[in-house]
C-alpha positions as a Python dict, from the first residue, in 0.01 Angstrom:
ca = {
    (1, 'M'): (0, 0, 0),
    (2, 'K'): (285, 240, 84),
    (3, 'S'): (452, 182, -251),
    (4, 'E'): (120, 240, -428),
    (5, 'R'): (76, 569, -249),
    (6, 'K'): (427, 677, -340),
    (7, 'S'): (373, 588, -702),
    (8, 'Q'): (64, 809, -701),
    (9, 'L'): (270, 1105, -571),
    (10, 'G'): (52, 1142, -267),
    (11, 'R'): (-279, 1089, -444),
    (12, 'V'): (-500, 826, -279),
    (13, 'A'): (-809, 680, -442),
    (14, 'L'): (-1118, 846, -300),
    (15, 'S'): (-1413, 657, -162),
    (16, 'R'): (-1731, 685, -369),
    (17, 'S'): (-1962, 755, -78),
    (18, 'L'): (-2142, 1083, -158),
    (19, 'S'): (-2512, 1060, -236),
    (20, 'L'): (-2722, 1321, -415),
    (21, 'P'): (-2847, 1494, -94),
    (22, 'V'): (-2490, 1516, 38),
    (23, 'L'): (-2369, 1666, -291),
    (24, 'I'): (-2647, 1927, -279),
    (25, 'I'): (-2558, 2019, 79),
    (26, 'F'): (-2194, 2053, -25),
    (27, 'G'): (-2293, 2277, -315),
    (28, 'L'): (-2507, 2501, -94),
    (29, 'T'): (-2230, 2517, 165),
    (30, 'Y'): (-1979, 2624, -99),
    (31, 'L'): (-2226, 2873, -249),
    (32, 'G'): (-2301, 3033, 87),
    (33, 'L'): (-2665, 3125, 133),
    (34, 'G'): (-2564, 3449, 306),
    (35, 'A'): (-2403, 3580, -14),
    (36, 'A'): (-2713, 3788, -84),
    (37, 'F'): (-2604, 4030, 190),
    (38, 'T'): (-2271, 4089, 16),
    (39, 'V'): (-2437, 4235, -293),
    (40, 'Y'): (-2752, 4373, -128),
    (41, 'G'): (-2647, 4737, -113),
    (42, 'S'): (-2505, 4759, -464),
    (43, 'G'): (-2798, 4555, -594),
    (44, 'V'): (-3077, 4778, -457),
    (45, 'K'): (-2894, 5088, -578),
    (46, 'I'): (-2846, 4966, -934),
    (47, 'T'): (-3199, 4825, -960),
    (48, 'D'): (-3364, 5112, -772),
    (49, 'G'): (-3516, 4870, -523),
    (50, 'R'): (-3601, 4594, -772),
    (51, 'L'): (-3346, 4353, -621),
    (52, 'P'): (-3588, 4055, -604),
    (53, 'A'): (-3655, 4089, -978),
    (54, 'A'): (-3282, 4109, -1051),
    (55, 'F'): (-3220, 3795, -846),
    (56, 'L'): (-3496, 3624, -1042),
    (57, 'V'): (-3328, 3712, -1372),
    (58, 'A'): (-2986, 3608, -1241),
    (59, 'T'): (-3127, 3278, -1113),
    (60, 'V'): (-3287, 3198, -1449),
    (61, 'A'): (-2966, 3285, -1633),
    (62, 'M'): (-2758, 3074, -1393),
    (63, 'L'): (-3002, 2783, -1423),
    (64, 'F'): (-2950, 2767, -1799),
    (65, 'T'): (-2575, 2783, -1739),
    (66, 'A'): (-2602, 2519, -1465),
    (67, 'V'): (-2770, 2288, -1716),
    (68, 'S'): (-2472, 2338, -1949),
    (69, 'Y'): (-2230, 2259, -1665),
    (70, 'A'): (-2436, 1949, -1591),
    (71, 'V'): (-2416, 1837, -1955),
    (72, 'M'): (-2039, 1880, -1962),
    (73, 'A'): (-1998, 1712, -1622),
    (74, 'R'): (-2194, 1414, -1752),
    (75, 'E'): (-1983, 1410, -2067),
    (76, 'N'): (-1655, 1416, -1877),
    (77, 'P'): (-1696, 1354, -1501),
    (78, 'K'): (-1329, 1425, -1430),
    (79, 'A'): (-1338, 1772, -1586),
    (80, 'G'): (-1450, 2037, -1347),
    (81, 'S'): (-1403, 2383, -1490),
    (82, 'A'): (-1485, 2613, -1778),
    (83, 'Y'): (-1117, 2595, -1874),
    (84, 'S'): (-1137, 2220, -1929),
    (85, 'Y'): (-1467, 2241, -2116),
    (86, 'A'): (-1349, 2524, -2343),
    (87, 'T'): (-1027, 2336, -2420),
    (88, 'E'): (-1223, 2024, -2511),
    (89, 'A'): (-1465, 2217, -2733),
    (90, 'F'): (-1252, 2487, -2895),
    (91, 'G'): (-893, 2380, -2852),
    (92, 'P'): (-609, 2477, -2619),
    (93, 'H'): (-577, 2841, -2730),
    (94, 'V'): (-939, 2932, -2649),
    (95, 'G'): (-916, 2716, -2338),
    (96, 'F'): (-608, 2906, -2223),
    (97, 'L'): (-782, 3243, -2259),
    (98, 'T'): (-1090, 3111, -2078),
    (99, 'G'): (-869, 2993, -1793),
    (100, 'W'): (-690, 3327, -1794),
    (101, 'A'): (-1024, 3508, -1758),
    (102, 'M'): (-1111, 3278, -1466),
    (103, 'L'): (-778, 3361, -1302),
    (104, 'I'): (-884, 3719, -1234),
    (105, 'D'): (-1161, 3577, -1013),
    (106, 'Y'): (-916, 3353, -829),
    (107, 'I'): (-679, 3643, -760),
    (108, 'L'): (-940, 3903, -659),
    (109, 'I'): (-1182, 3693, -450),
    (110, 'P'): (-954, 3706, -140),
    (111, 'M'): (-963, 4086, -171),
    (112, 'I'): (-1345, 4079, -153),
    (113, 'N'): (-1330, 3893, 178),
    (114, 'F'): (-1089, 4143, 334),
    (115, 'L'): (-1289, 4437, 202),
    (116, 'L'): (-1609, 4297, 354),
    (117, 'I'): (-1439, 4237, 688),
    (118, 'G'): (-1334, 4601, 697),
    (119, 'I'): (-1681, 4728, 605),
    (120, 'Y'): (-1879, 4518, 852),
    (121, 'A'): (-1630, 4525, 1140),
    (122, 'A'): (-1592, 4905, 1123),
    (123, 'E'): (-1968, 4949, 1111),
    (124, 'Q'): (-2030, 4730, 1415),
    (125, 'W'): (-1709, 4804, 1611),
    (126, 'P'): (-1593, 5155, 1511),
    (127, 'I'): (-1298, 5141, 1750),
    (128, 'L'): (-1086, 5100, 1435),
    (129, 'P'): (-1141, 5254, 1090),
    (130, 'Q'): (-1237, 5036, 795),
    (131, 'W'): (-890, 5033, 640),
    (132, 'A'): (-736, 4910, 968),
    (133, 'W'): (-976, 4615, 995),
    (134, 'T'): (-912, 4532, 630),
    (135, 'L'): (-534, 4550, 662),
    (136, 'A'): (-530, 4354, 988),
    (137, 'S'): (-736, 4068, 842),
    (138, 'L'): (-524, 4064, 527),
    (139, 'L'): (-197, 4042, 721),
    (140, 'F'): (-340, 3779, 957),
    (141, 'V'): (-448, 3552, 670),
    (142, 'W'): (-119, 3613, 486),
    (143, 'V'): (84, 3500, 788),
    (144, 'L'): (-136, 3194, 830),
    (145, 'N'): (-72, 3095, 470),
    (146, 'L'): (302, 3161, 499),
    (147, 'I'): (340, 2927, 795),
    (148, 'G'): (114, 2669, 635),
    (149, 'V'): (-185, 2692, 869),
    (150, 'T'): (-519, 2651, 692),
    (151, 'A'): (-867, 2649, 835),
    (152, 'N'): (-1004, 2306, 915),
    (153, 'A'): (-1268, 2202, 661),
    (154, 'R'): (-1515, 2137, 943),
    (155, 'L'): (-1469, 2492, 1071),
    (156, 'N'): (-1538, 2624, 723),
    (157, 'I'): (-1860, 2421, 703),
    (158, 'I'): (-1967, 2537, 1050),
    (159, 'A'): (-1905, 2901, 960),
    (160, 'V'): (-2095, 2881, 633),
    (161, 'T'): (-2377, 2685, 798),
    (162, 'L'): (-2412, 2952, 1066),
    (163, 'S'): (-2422, 3224, 801),
    (164, 'S'): (-2692, 3032, 615),
    (165, 'I'): (-2899, 2993, 933),
    (166, 'T'): (-2856, 3366, 998),
    (167, 'A'): (-2977, 3451, 648),
    (168, 'L'): (-3285, 3232, 679),
    (169, 'S'): (-3358, 3369, 1027),
    (170, 'F'): (-3345, 3719, 880),
    (171, 'A'): (-3608, 3626, 623),
    (172, 'V'): (-3843, 3489, 890),
    (173, 'L'): (-3791, 3785, 1125),
    (174, 'S'): (-3844, 4029, 837),
    (175, 'I'): (-4181, 3878, 754),
    (176, 'I'): (-4284, 3902, 1120),
    (177, 'Y'): (-4158, 4262, 1136),
    (178, 'S'): (-4351, 4361, 823),
    (179, 'L'): (-4671, 4215, 966),
    (180, 'N'): (-4627, 4420, 1283),
    (181, 'H'): (-4517, 4736, 1096),
    (182, 'P'): (-4724, 4754, 775),
    (183, 'T'): (-4607, 5016, 522),
    (184, 'G'): (-4894, 4996, 275),
    (185, 'V'): (-4645, 4923, -6),
    (186, 'N'): (-4724, 4641, -246),
    (187, 'P'): (-4526, 4344, -106),
    (188, 'L'): (-4450, 4231, -462),
    (189, 'A'): (-4319, 4572, -572),
    (190, 'G'): (-3963, 4440, -579),
    (191, 'F'): (-4057, 4205, -865),
    (192, 'I'): (-4233, 4471, -1077),
    (193, 'P'): (-4014, 4676, -1318),
    (194, 'D'): (-4051, 5049, -1256),
    (195, 'H'): (-3802, 5196, -1503),
    (196, 'G'): (-3782, 4922, -1764),
    (197, 'F'): (-3562, 4613, -1759),
    (198, 'G'): (-3231, 4796, -1801),
    (199, 'P'): (-3164, 4851, -1428),
    (200, 'I'): (-3279, 4499, -1348),
    (201, 'M'): (-3042, 4345, -1604),
    (202, 'A'): (-2756, 4564, -1480),
    (203, 'G'): (-2829, 4449, -1127),
    (204, 'A'): (-2845, 4086, -1236),
    (205, 'S'): (-2493, 4113, -1380),
    (206, 'V'): (-2366, 4221, -1036),
    (207, 'L'): (-2561, 3945, -862),
    (208, 'A'): (-2375, 3679, -1057),
    (209, 'L'): (-2114, 3699, -779),
    (210, 'S'): (-2365, 3536, -545),
    (211, 'F'): (-2363, 3221, -759),
    (212, 'L'): (-1987, 3179, -785),
    (213, 'G'): (-1891, 2830, -676),
    (214, 'F'): (-2200, 2632, -781),
    (215, 'D'): (-1984, 2441, -1028),
    (216, 'A'): (-1760, 2326, -740),
    (217, 'V'): (-1989, 2025, -711),
    (218, 'S'): (-1825, 1888, -1024),
    (219, 'A'): (-1499, 1861, -829),
    (220, 'M'): (-1662, 1589, -617),
    (221, 'S'): (-1712, 1354, -912),
    (222, 'E'): (-1449, 1108, -787),
    (223, 'E'): (-1629, 1077, -453),
    (224, 'A'): (-1988, 1057, -582),
    (225, 'K'): (-2165, 724, -586),
    (226, 'R'): (-2317, 797, -927),
    (227, 'P'): (-2108, 1080, -1074),
    (228, 'T'): (-2270, 1093, -1418),
    (229, 'K'): (-2619, 1117, -1266),
    (230, 'D'): (-2596, 1278, -924),
    (231, 'V'): (-2331, 1545, -993),
    (232, 'P'): (-2528, 1711, -1278),
    (233, 'R'): (-2847, 1699, -1068),
    (234, 'A'): (-2668, 1848, -768),
    (235, 'I'): (-2529, 2134, -979),
    (236, 'I'): (-2877, 2232, -1099),
    (237, 'A'): (-3033, 2186, -754),
    (238, 'T'): (-2766, 2404, -594),
    (239, 'V'): (-2843, 2695, -827),
    (240, 'A'): (-3221, 2652, -795),
    (241, 'I'): (-3223, 2632, -415),
    (242, 'G'): (-2961, 2904, -374),
    (243, 'G'): (-3146, 3136, -613),
    (244, 'C'): (-3473, 3088, -424),
    (245, 'V'): (-3305, 3171, -92),
    (246, 'F'): (-3140, 3479, -245),
    (247, 'M'): (-3476, 3598, -376),
    (248, 'L'): (-3632, 3533, -36),
    (249, 'I'): (-3369, 3746, 138),
    (250, 'A'): (-3404, 4026, -120),
    (251, 'W'): (-3783, 4016, -91),
    (252, 'A'): (-3768, 4014, 289),
    (253, 'G'): (-3541, 4318, 279),
    (254, 'S'): (-3786, 4503, 55),
    (255, 'L'): (-4062, 4439, 310),
    (256, 'I'): (-3884, 4615, 596),
    (257, 'V'): (-3704, 4878, 385),
    (258, 'P'): (-3932, 4955, 89),
    (259, 'D'): (-3726, 5267, 7),
    (260, 'W'): (-3361, 5166, -21),
    (261, 'K'): (-3251, 5532, -2),
    (262, 'T'): (-3332, 5530, 371),
    (263, 'L'): (-3043, 5291, 435),
    (264, 'T'): (-2751, 5480, 589),
    (265, 'N'): (-2470, 5252, 467),
    (266, 'L'): (-2543, 5045, 157),
    (267, 'D'): (-2220, 4844, 184),
    (268, 'A'): (-2322, 4728, 533),
    (269, 'A'): (-2697, 4717, 473),
    (270, 'G'): (-2717, 4376, 639),
    (271, 'I'): (-2627, 4520, 981),
    (272, 'E'): (-2891, 4791, 963),
    (273, 'M'): (-3163, 4551, 856),
    (274, 'M'): (-3061, 4289, 1113),
    (275, 'T'): (-3085, 4554, 1385),
    (276, 'M'): (-3434, 4647, 1267),
    (277, 'V'): (-3572, 4294, 1289),
    (278, 'G'): (-3365, 4144, 1572),
    (279, 'G'): (-3202, 4423, 1772),
    (280, 'T'): (-2836, 4473, 1855),
    (281, 'L'): (-2790, 4114, 1971),
    (282, 'M'): (-2896, 3979, 1632),
    (283, 'S'): (-2683, 4231, 1444),
    (284, 'S'): (-2377, 4153, 1660),
    (285, 'F'): (-2420, 3781, 1601),
    (286, 'F'): (-2463, 3849, 1229),
    (287, 'V'): (-2141, 4053, 1210),
    (288, 'F'): (-1946, 3797, 1412),
    (289, 'V'): (-2057, 3514, 1184),
    (290, 'Y'): (-2002, 3725, 874),
    (291, 'V'): (-1650, 3831, 974),
    (292, 'A'): (-1554, 3479, 1081),
    (293, 'G'): (-1683, 3339, 756),
    (294, 'S'): (-1493, 3603, 559),
    (295, 'V'): (-1169, 3521, 744),
    (296, 'F'): (-1210, 3150, 671),
    (297, 'G'): (-1314, 3227, 315),
    (298, 'G'): (-1023, 3465, 262),
    (299, 'S'): (-778, 3210, 400),
    (300, 'A'): (-910, 2930, 181),
    (301, 'A'): (-924, 3154, -127),
    (302, 'Q'): (-572, 3287, -76),
    (303, 'A'): (-434, 2938, -17),
    (304, 'S'): (-610, 2807, -325),
    (305, 'V'): (-499, 3078, -567),
    (306, 'S'): (-145, 3067, -424),
    (307, 'R'): (-127, 2704, -528),
    (308, 'V'): (-268, 2784, -870),
    (309, 'L'): (6, 3045, -920),
    (310, 'F'): (259, 2798, -781),
    (311, 'A'): (154, 2536, -1037),
    (312, 'M'): (167, 2793, -1317),
    (313, 'G'): (518, 2894, -1208),
    (314, 'R'): (625, 2529, -1192),
    (315, 'D'): (498, 2472, -1545),
    (316, 'R'): (654, 2800, -1664),
    (317, 'V'): (322, 2956, -1760),
    (318, 'L'): (435, 3228, -1517),
    (319, 'P'): (795, 3306, -1411),
    (320, 'G'): (957, 3023, -1219),
    (321, 'V'): (990, 3232, -902),
    (322, 'F'): (621, 3166, -835),
    (323, 'A'): (712, 2799, -780),
    (324, 'Y'): (947, 2875, -490),
    (325, 'V'): (855, 2676, -179),
    (326, 'H'): (986, 2768, 165),
    (327, 'P'): (1206, 2481, 288),
    (328, 'K'): (1055, 2475, 639),
    (329, 'S'): (688, 2563, 600),
    (330, 'R'): (663, 2394, 257),
    (331, 'T'): (436, 2673, 139),
    (332, 'P'): (454, 2878, -185),
    (333, 'V'): (565, 3197, -10),
    (334, 'V'): (621, 3403, -327),
    (335, 'A'): (281, 3317, -472),
    (336, 'A'): (109, 3380, -137),
    (337, 'T'): (284, 3715, -100),
    (338, 'V'): (183, 3823, -449),
    (339, 'V'): (-181, 3737, -378),
    (340, 'A'): (-165, 3932, -50),
    (341, 'A'): (-8, 4228, -231),
    (342, 'V'): (-286, 4228, -490),
    (343, 'S'): (-541, 4213, -207),
    (344, 'L'): (-406, 4546, -81),
    (345, 'I'): (-628, 4697, -350),
    (346, 'A'): (-905, 4649, -92),
    (347, 'L'): (-767, 4956, 87),
    (348, 'F'): (-845, 5179, -210),
    (349, 'I'): (-1140, 5026, -395),
    (350, 'D'): (-1513, 5037, -322),
    (351, 'L'): (-1726, 4724, -295),
    (352, 'D'): (-1935, 4790, -607),
    (353, 'T'): (-1629, 4815, -832),
    (354, 'A'): (-1465, 4508, -679),
    (355, 'I'): (-1775, 4295, -730),
    (356, 'S'): (-1822, 4413, -1087),
    (357, 'V'): (-1461, 4340, -1188),
    (358, 'I'): (-1475, 3987, -1046),
    (359, 'N'): (-1795, 3918, -1237),
    (360, 'F'): (-1619, 3984, -1568),
    (361, 'G'): (-1422, 3662, -1542),
    (362, 'A'): (-1716, 3463, -1405),
    (363, 'L'): (-1956, 3565, -1681),
    (364, 'T'): (-1690, 3502, -1946),
    (365, 'A'): (-1640, 3150, -1813),
    (366, 'F'): (-2016, 3088, -1797),
    (367, 'S'): (-2051, 3202, -2159),
    (368, 'M'): (-1781, 2962, -2273),
    (369, 'V'): (-1944, 2665, -2098),
    (370, 'N'): (-2275, 2731, -2275),
    (371, 'A'): (-2092, 2761, -2607),
    (372, 'A'): (-1896, 2442, -2534),
    (373, 'V'): (-2217, 2239, -2505),
    (374, 'I'): (-2334, 2355, -2847),
    (375, 'K'): (-1996, 2280, -3003),
    (376, 'T'): (-1936, 1938, -2849),
    (377, 'K'): (-2290, 1797, -2846),
    (378, 'L'): (-2479, 1958, -3132),
    (379, 'F'): (-2213, 1962, -3403),
    (380, 'R'): (-2116, 1599, -3383),
    (381, 'P'): (-2161, 1387, -3699),
    (382, 'G'): (-2506, 1239, -3749),
    (383, 'R'): (-2863, 1356, -3722),
    (384, 'R'): (-3007, 1512, -3408),
    (385, 'S'): (-3345, 1439, -3252),
    (386, 'A'): (-3581, 1715, -3146),
    (387, 'W'): (-3487, 1650, -2784),
    (388, 'E'): (-3116, 1682, -2858),
    (389, 'I'): (-3173, 2007, -3046),
    (390, 'L'): (-3361, 2141, -2745),
    (391, 'A'): (-3115, 2015, -2484),
    (392, 'Y'): (-2789, 2081, -2670),
    (393, 'G'): (-2887, 2370, -2895),
    (394, 'I'): (-3174, 2587, -2775),
    (395, 'T'): (-3115, 2557, -2398),
    (396, 'P'): (-2742, 2646, -2398),
    (397, 'L'): (-2806, 2913, -2661),
    (398, 'I'): (-3056, 3080, -2426),
    (399, 'G'): (-2804, 3048, -2144),
    (400, 'L'): (-2535, 3199, -2363),
    (401, 'A'): (-2758, 3489, -2470),
    (402, 'L'): (-2859, 3565, -2111),
    (403, 'T'): (-2503, 3546, -1985),
    (404, 'V'): (-2369, 3767, -2265),
    (405, 'W'): (-2646, 4016, -2189),
    (406, 'L'): (-2543, 4019, -1825),
    (407, 'W'): (-2179, 4051, -1933),
    (408, 'T'): (-2251, 4359, -2143),
    (409, 'S'): (-2440, 4511, -1850),
    (410, 'L'): (-2122, 4534, -1644),
    (411, 'T'): (-1981, 4875, -1556),
    (412, 'S'): (-1732, 5046, -1785),
    (413, 'T'): (-1465, 5001, -1518),
    (414, 'A'): (-1523, 4625, -1504),
    (415, 'L'): (-1525, 4595, -1884),
    (416, 'S'): (-1208, 4798, -1930),
    (417, 'T'): (-1026, 4613, -1653),
    (418, 'G'): (-1141, 4276, -1785),
    (419, 'L'): (-1042, 4359, -2141),
    (420, 'I'): (-697, 4478, -2028),
    (421, 'W'): (-656, 4153, -1835),
    (422, 'T'): (-767, 3953, -2140),
    (423, 'G'): (-527, 4149, -2359),
    (424, 'A'): (-243, 4057, -2124),
    (425, 'G'): (-346, 3693, -2162),
    (426, 'V'): (-342, 3722, -2541),
    (427, 'L'): (11, 3868, -2530),
    (428, 'L'): (127, 3592, -2295),
    (429, 'L'): (-27, 3331, -2524),
    (430, 'L'): (133, 3494, -2828),
    (431, 'V'): (478, 3474, -2670),
    (432, 'Q'): (441, 3121, -2537),
    (433, 'T'): (312, 2978, -2865),
    (434, 'R'): (558, 3167, -3086),
    (435, 'G'): (282, 3347, -3270),
    (436, 'F'): (17, 3073, -3213),
    (437, 'R'): (239, 2815, -3389),
    (438, 'R'): (274, 2596, -3079),
    (439, 'R'): (34, 2442, -2832),
    (440, 'P'): (1, 2661, -2520),
    (441, 'K'): (111, 2529, -2185),
    (442, 'A'): (-173, 2393, -1975),
    (443, 'L'): (-317, 2595, -1691),
    (444, 'D'): (-357, 2390, -1373),
    (445, 'F'): (-656, 2491, -1159),
    (446, 'T'): (-636, 2190, -927),
    (447, 'E'): (-520, 2236, -570),
    (448, 'E'): (-226, 1996, -572),
    (449, 'P'): (-21, 1934, -256),
    (450, 'V'): (271, 2177, -270),
    (451, 'A'): (531, 1943, -127),
    (452, 'T'): (440, 1679, -382),
    (453, 'S'): (446, 1925, -669),
    (454, 'S'): (779, 2060, -557),
    (455, 'A'): (926, 1713, -551),
    (456, 'R'): (801, 1650, -902),
    (457, 'A'): (945, 1977, -1029),
    (458, 'S'): (1287, 1894, -885),
}
């Protein structure tokens, strides 16, 4: 057994023990049902209070995309990302650029966590300014990653579970509050367009951040009892359930605050609304859970992207210095430091801009997955039945159209930043392939053990 483990470079065969309900719970845990609070303030501002309608549009768009992910996961259970699907459908060059667009999400998501910690901690505990809370959390997580300490997976699940319970409790308390404090406003006003669909679509593009991670279920294929059946179903169920909870939270918020302009701090709207329905005790518990979850999330995100950059340095997609591993801690200190340095942007950027920029990469990846289904399933040799045309042509085409529409609804800052990032990827690809004459080097988005990878590189 020991020799077998050595020959697998530390990889041990995983037990196929996960059922469909367990996969759905994993997906919802990874999604985070409290994510609606992260985008609440920016969402109500962009949509002028029509946040429930925007979440409805985003949920529908993500459901079509989730179906495409499910199709590709069934086609290739071991593939788990838009990068892999785009490579399979359109070749390594398009796959490389898709992976490069995804990388901006990987790099910037830790920054979102630190920015949120600063916003919520400063609002609840103003003993320190926002920038101090942000910087302190960033440095704390950076040190943890340098010395090789990562949050226990069970702690992550507990934190996310508590945040989900908090979100659902808010919805229940909001309904009770609205019954005791009637405003006379139509309770369904949040679903009714007031100034056309433009603001709602713009808001839906921002809300895509709430759905990031639903495709993580595909990473559990090797542990699922029936990967080709249960993993696709779990992906779709995760989006459907998560979207319904997000809409519930947005609708509950519209009941207690029908005029979003009365909120004093949109970035920390969750605290103000929690105080309204549950008092200071509820708001303090909410902030504690939110900050703890953001610390765990920031740690996991920084560790994950550090290892992605490490793998890219090892494979010479990026300069080899990214593959440096500290001899004692066995951690990719250069990669981790670069990620922490990028996260310093949180000291100078506002939440709306940060969310919008991250969504550029996510929506690009979602678009490519929908297109990959059409390319790989519909354009194969032979005739297609009406069902296949619907499943592999019309459905992903609708998903692609909706996602592209959301993509074009991003802010000019997000579009310009995303296009500059994409341009840098094109230049890198041009150099690596000697003018597109060679096959590009593969991007590795798997979280491989660093010590093992280092041994292989040497």
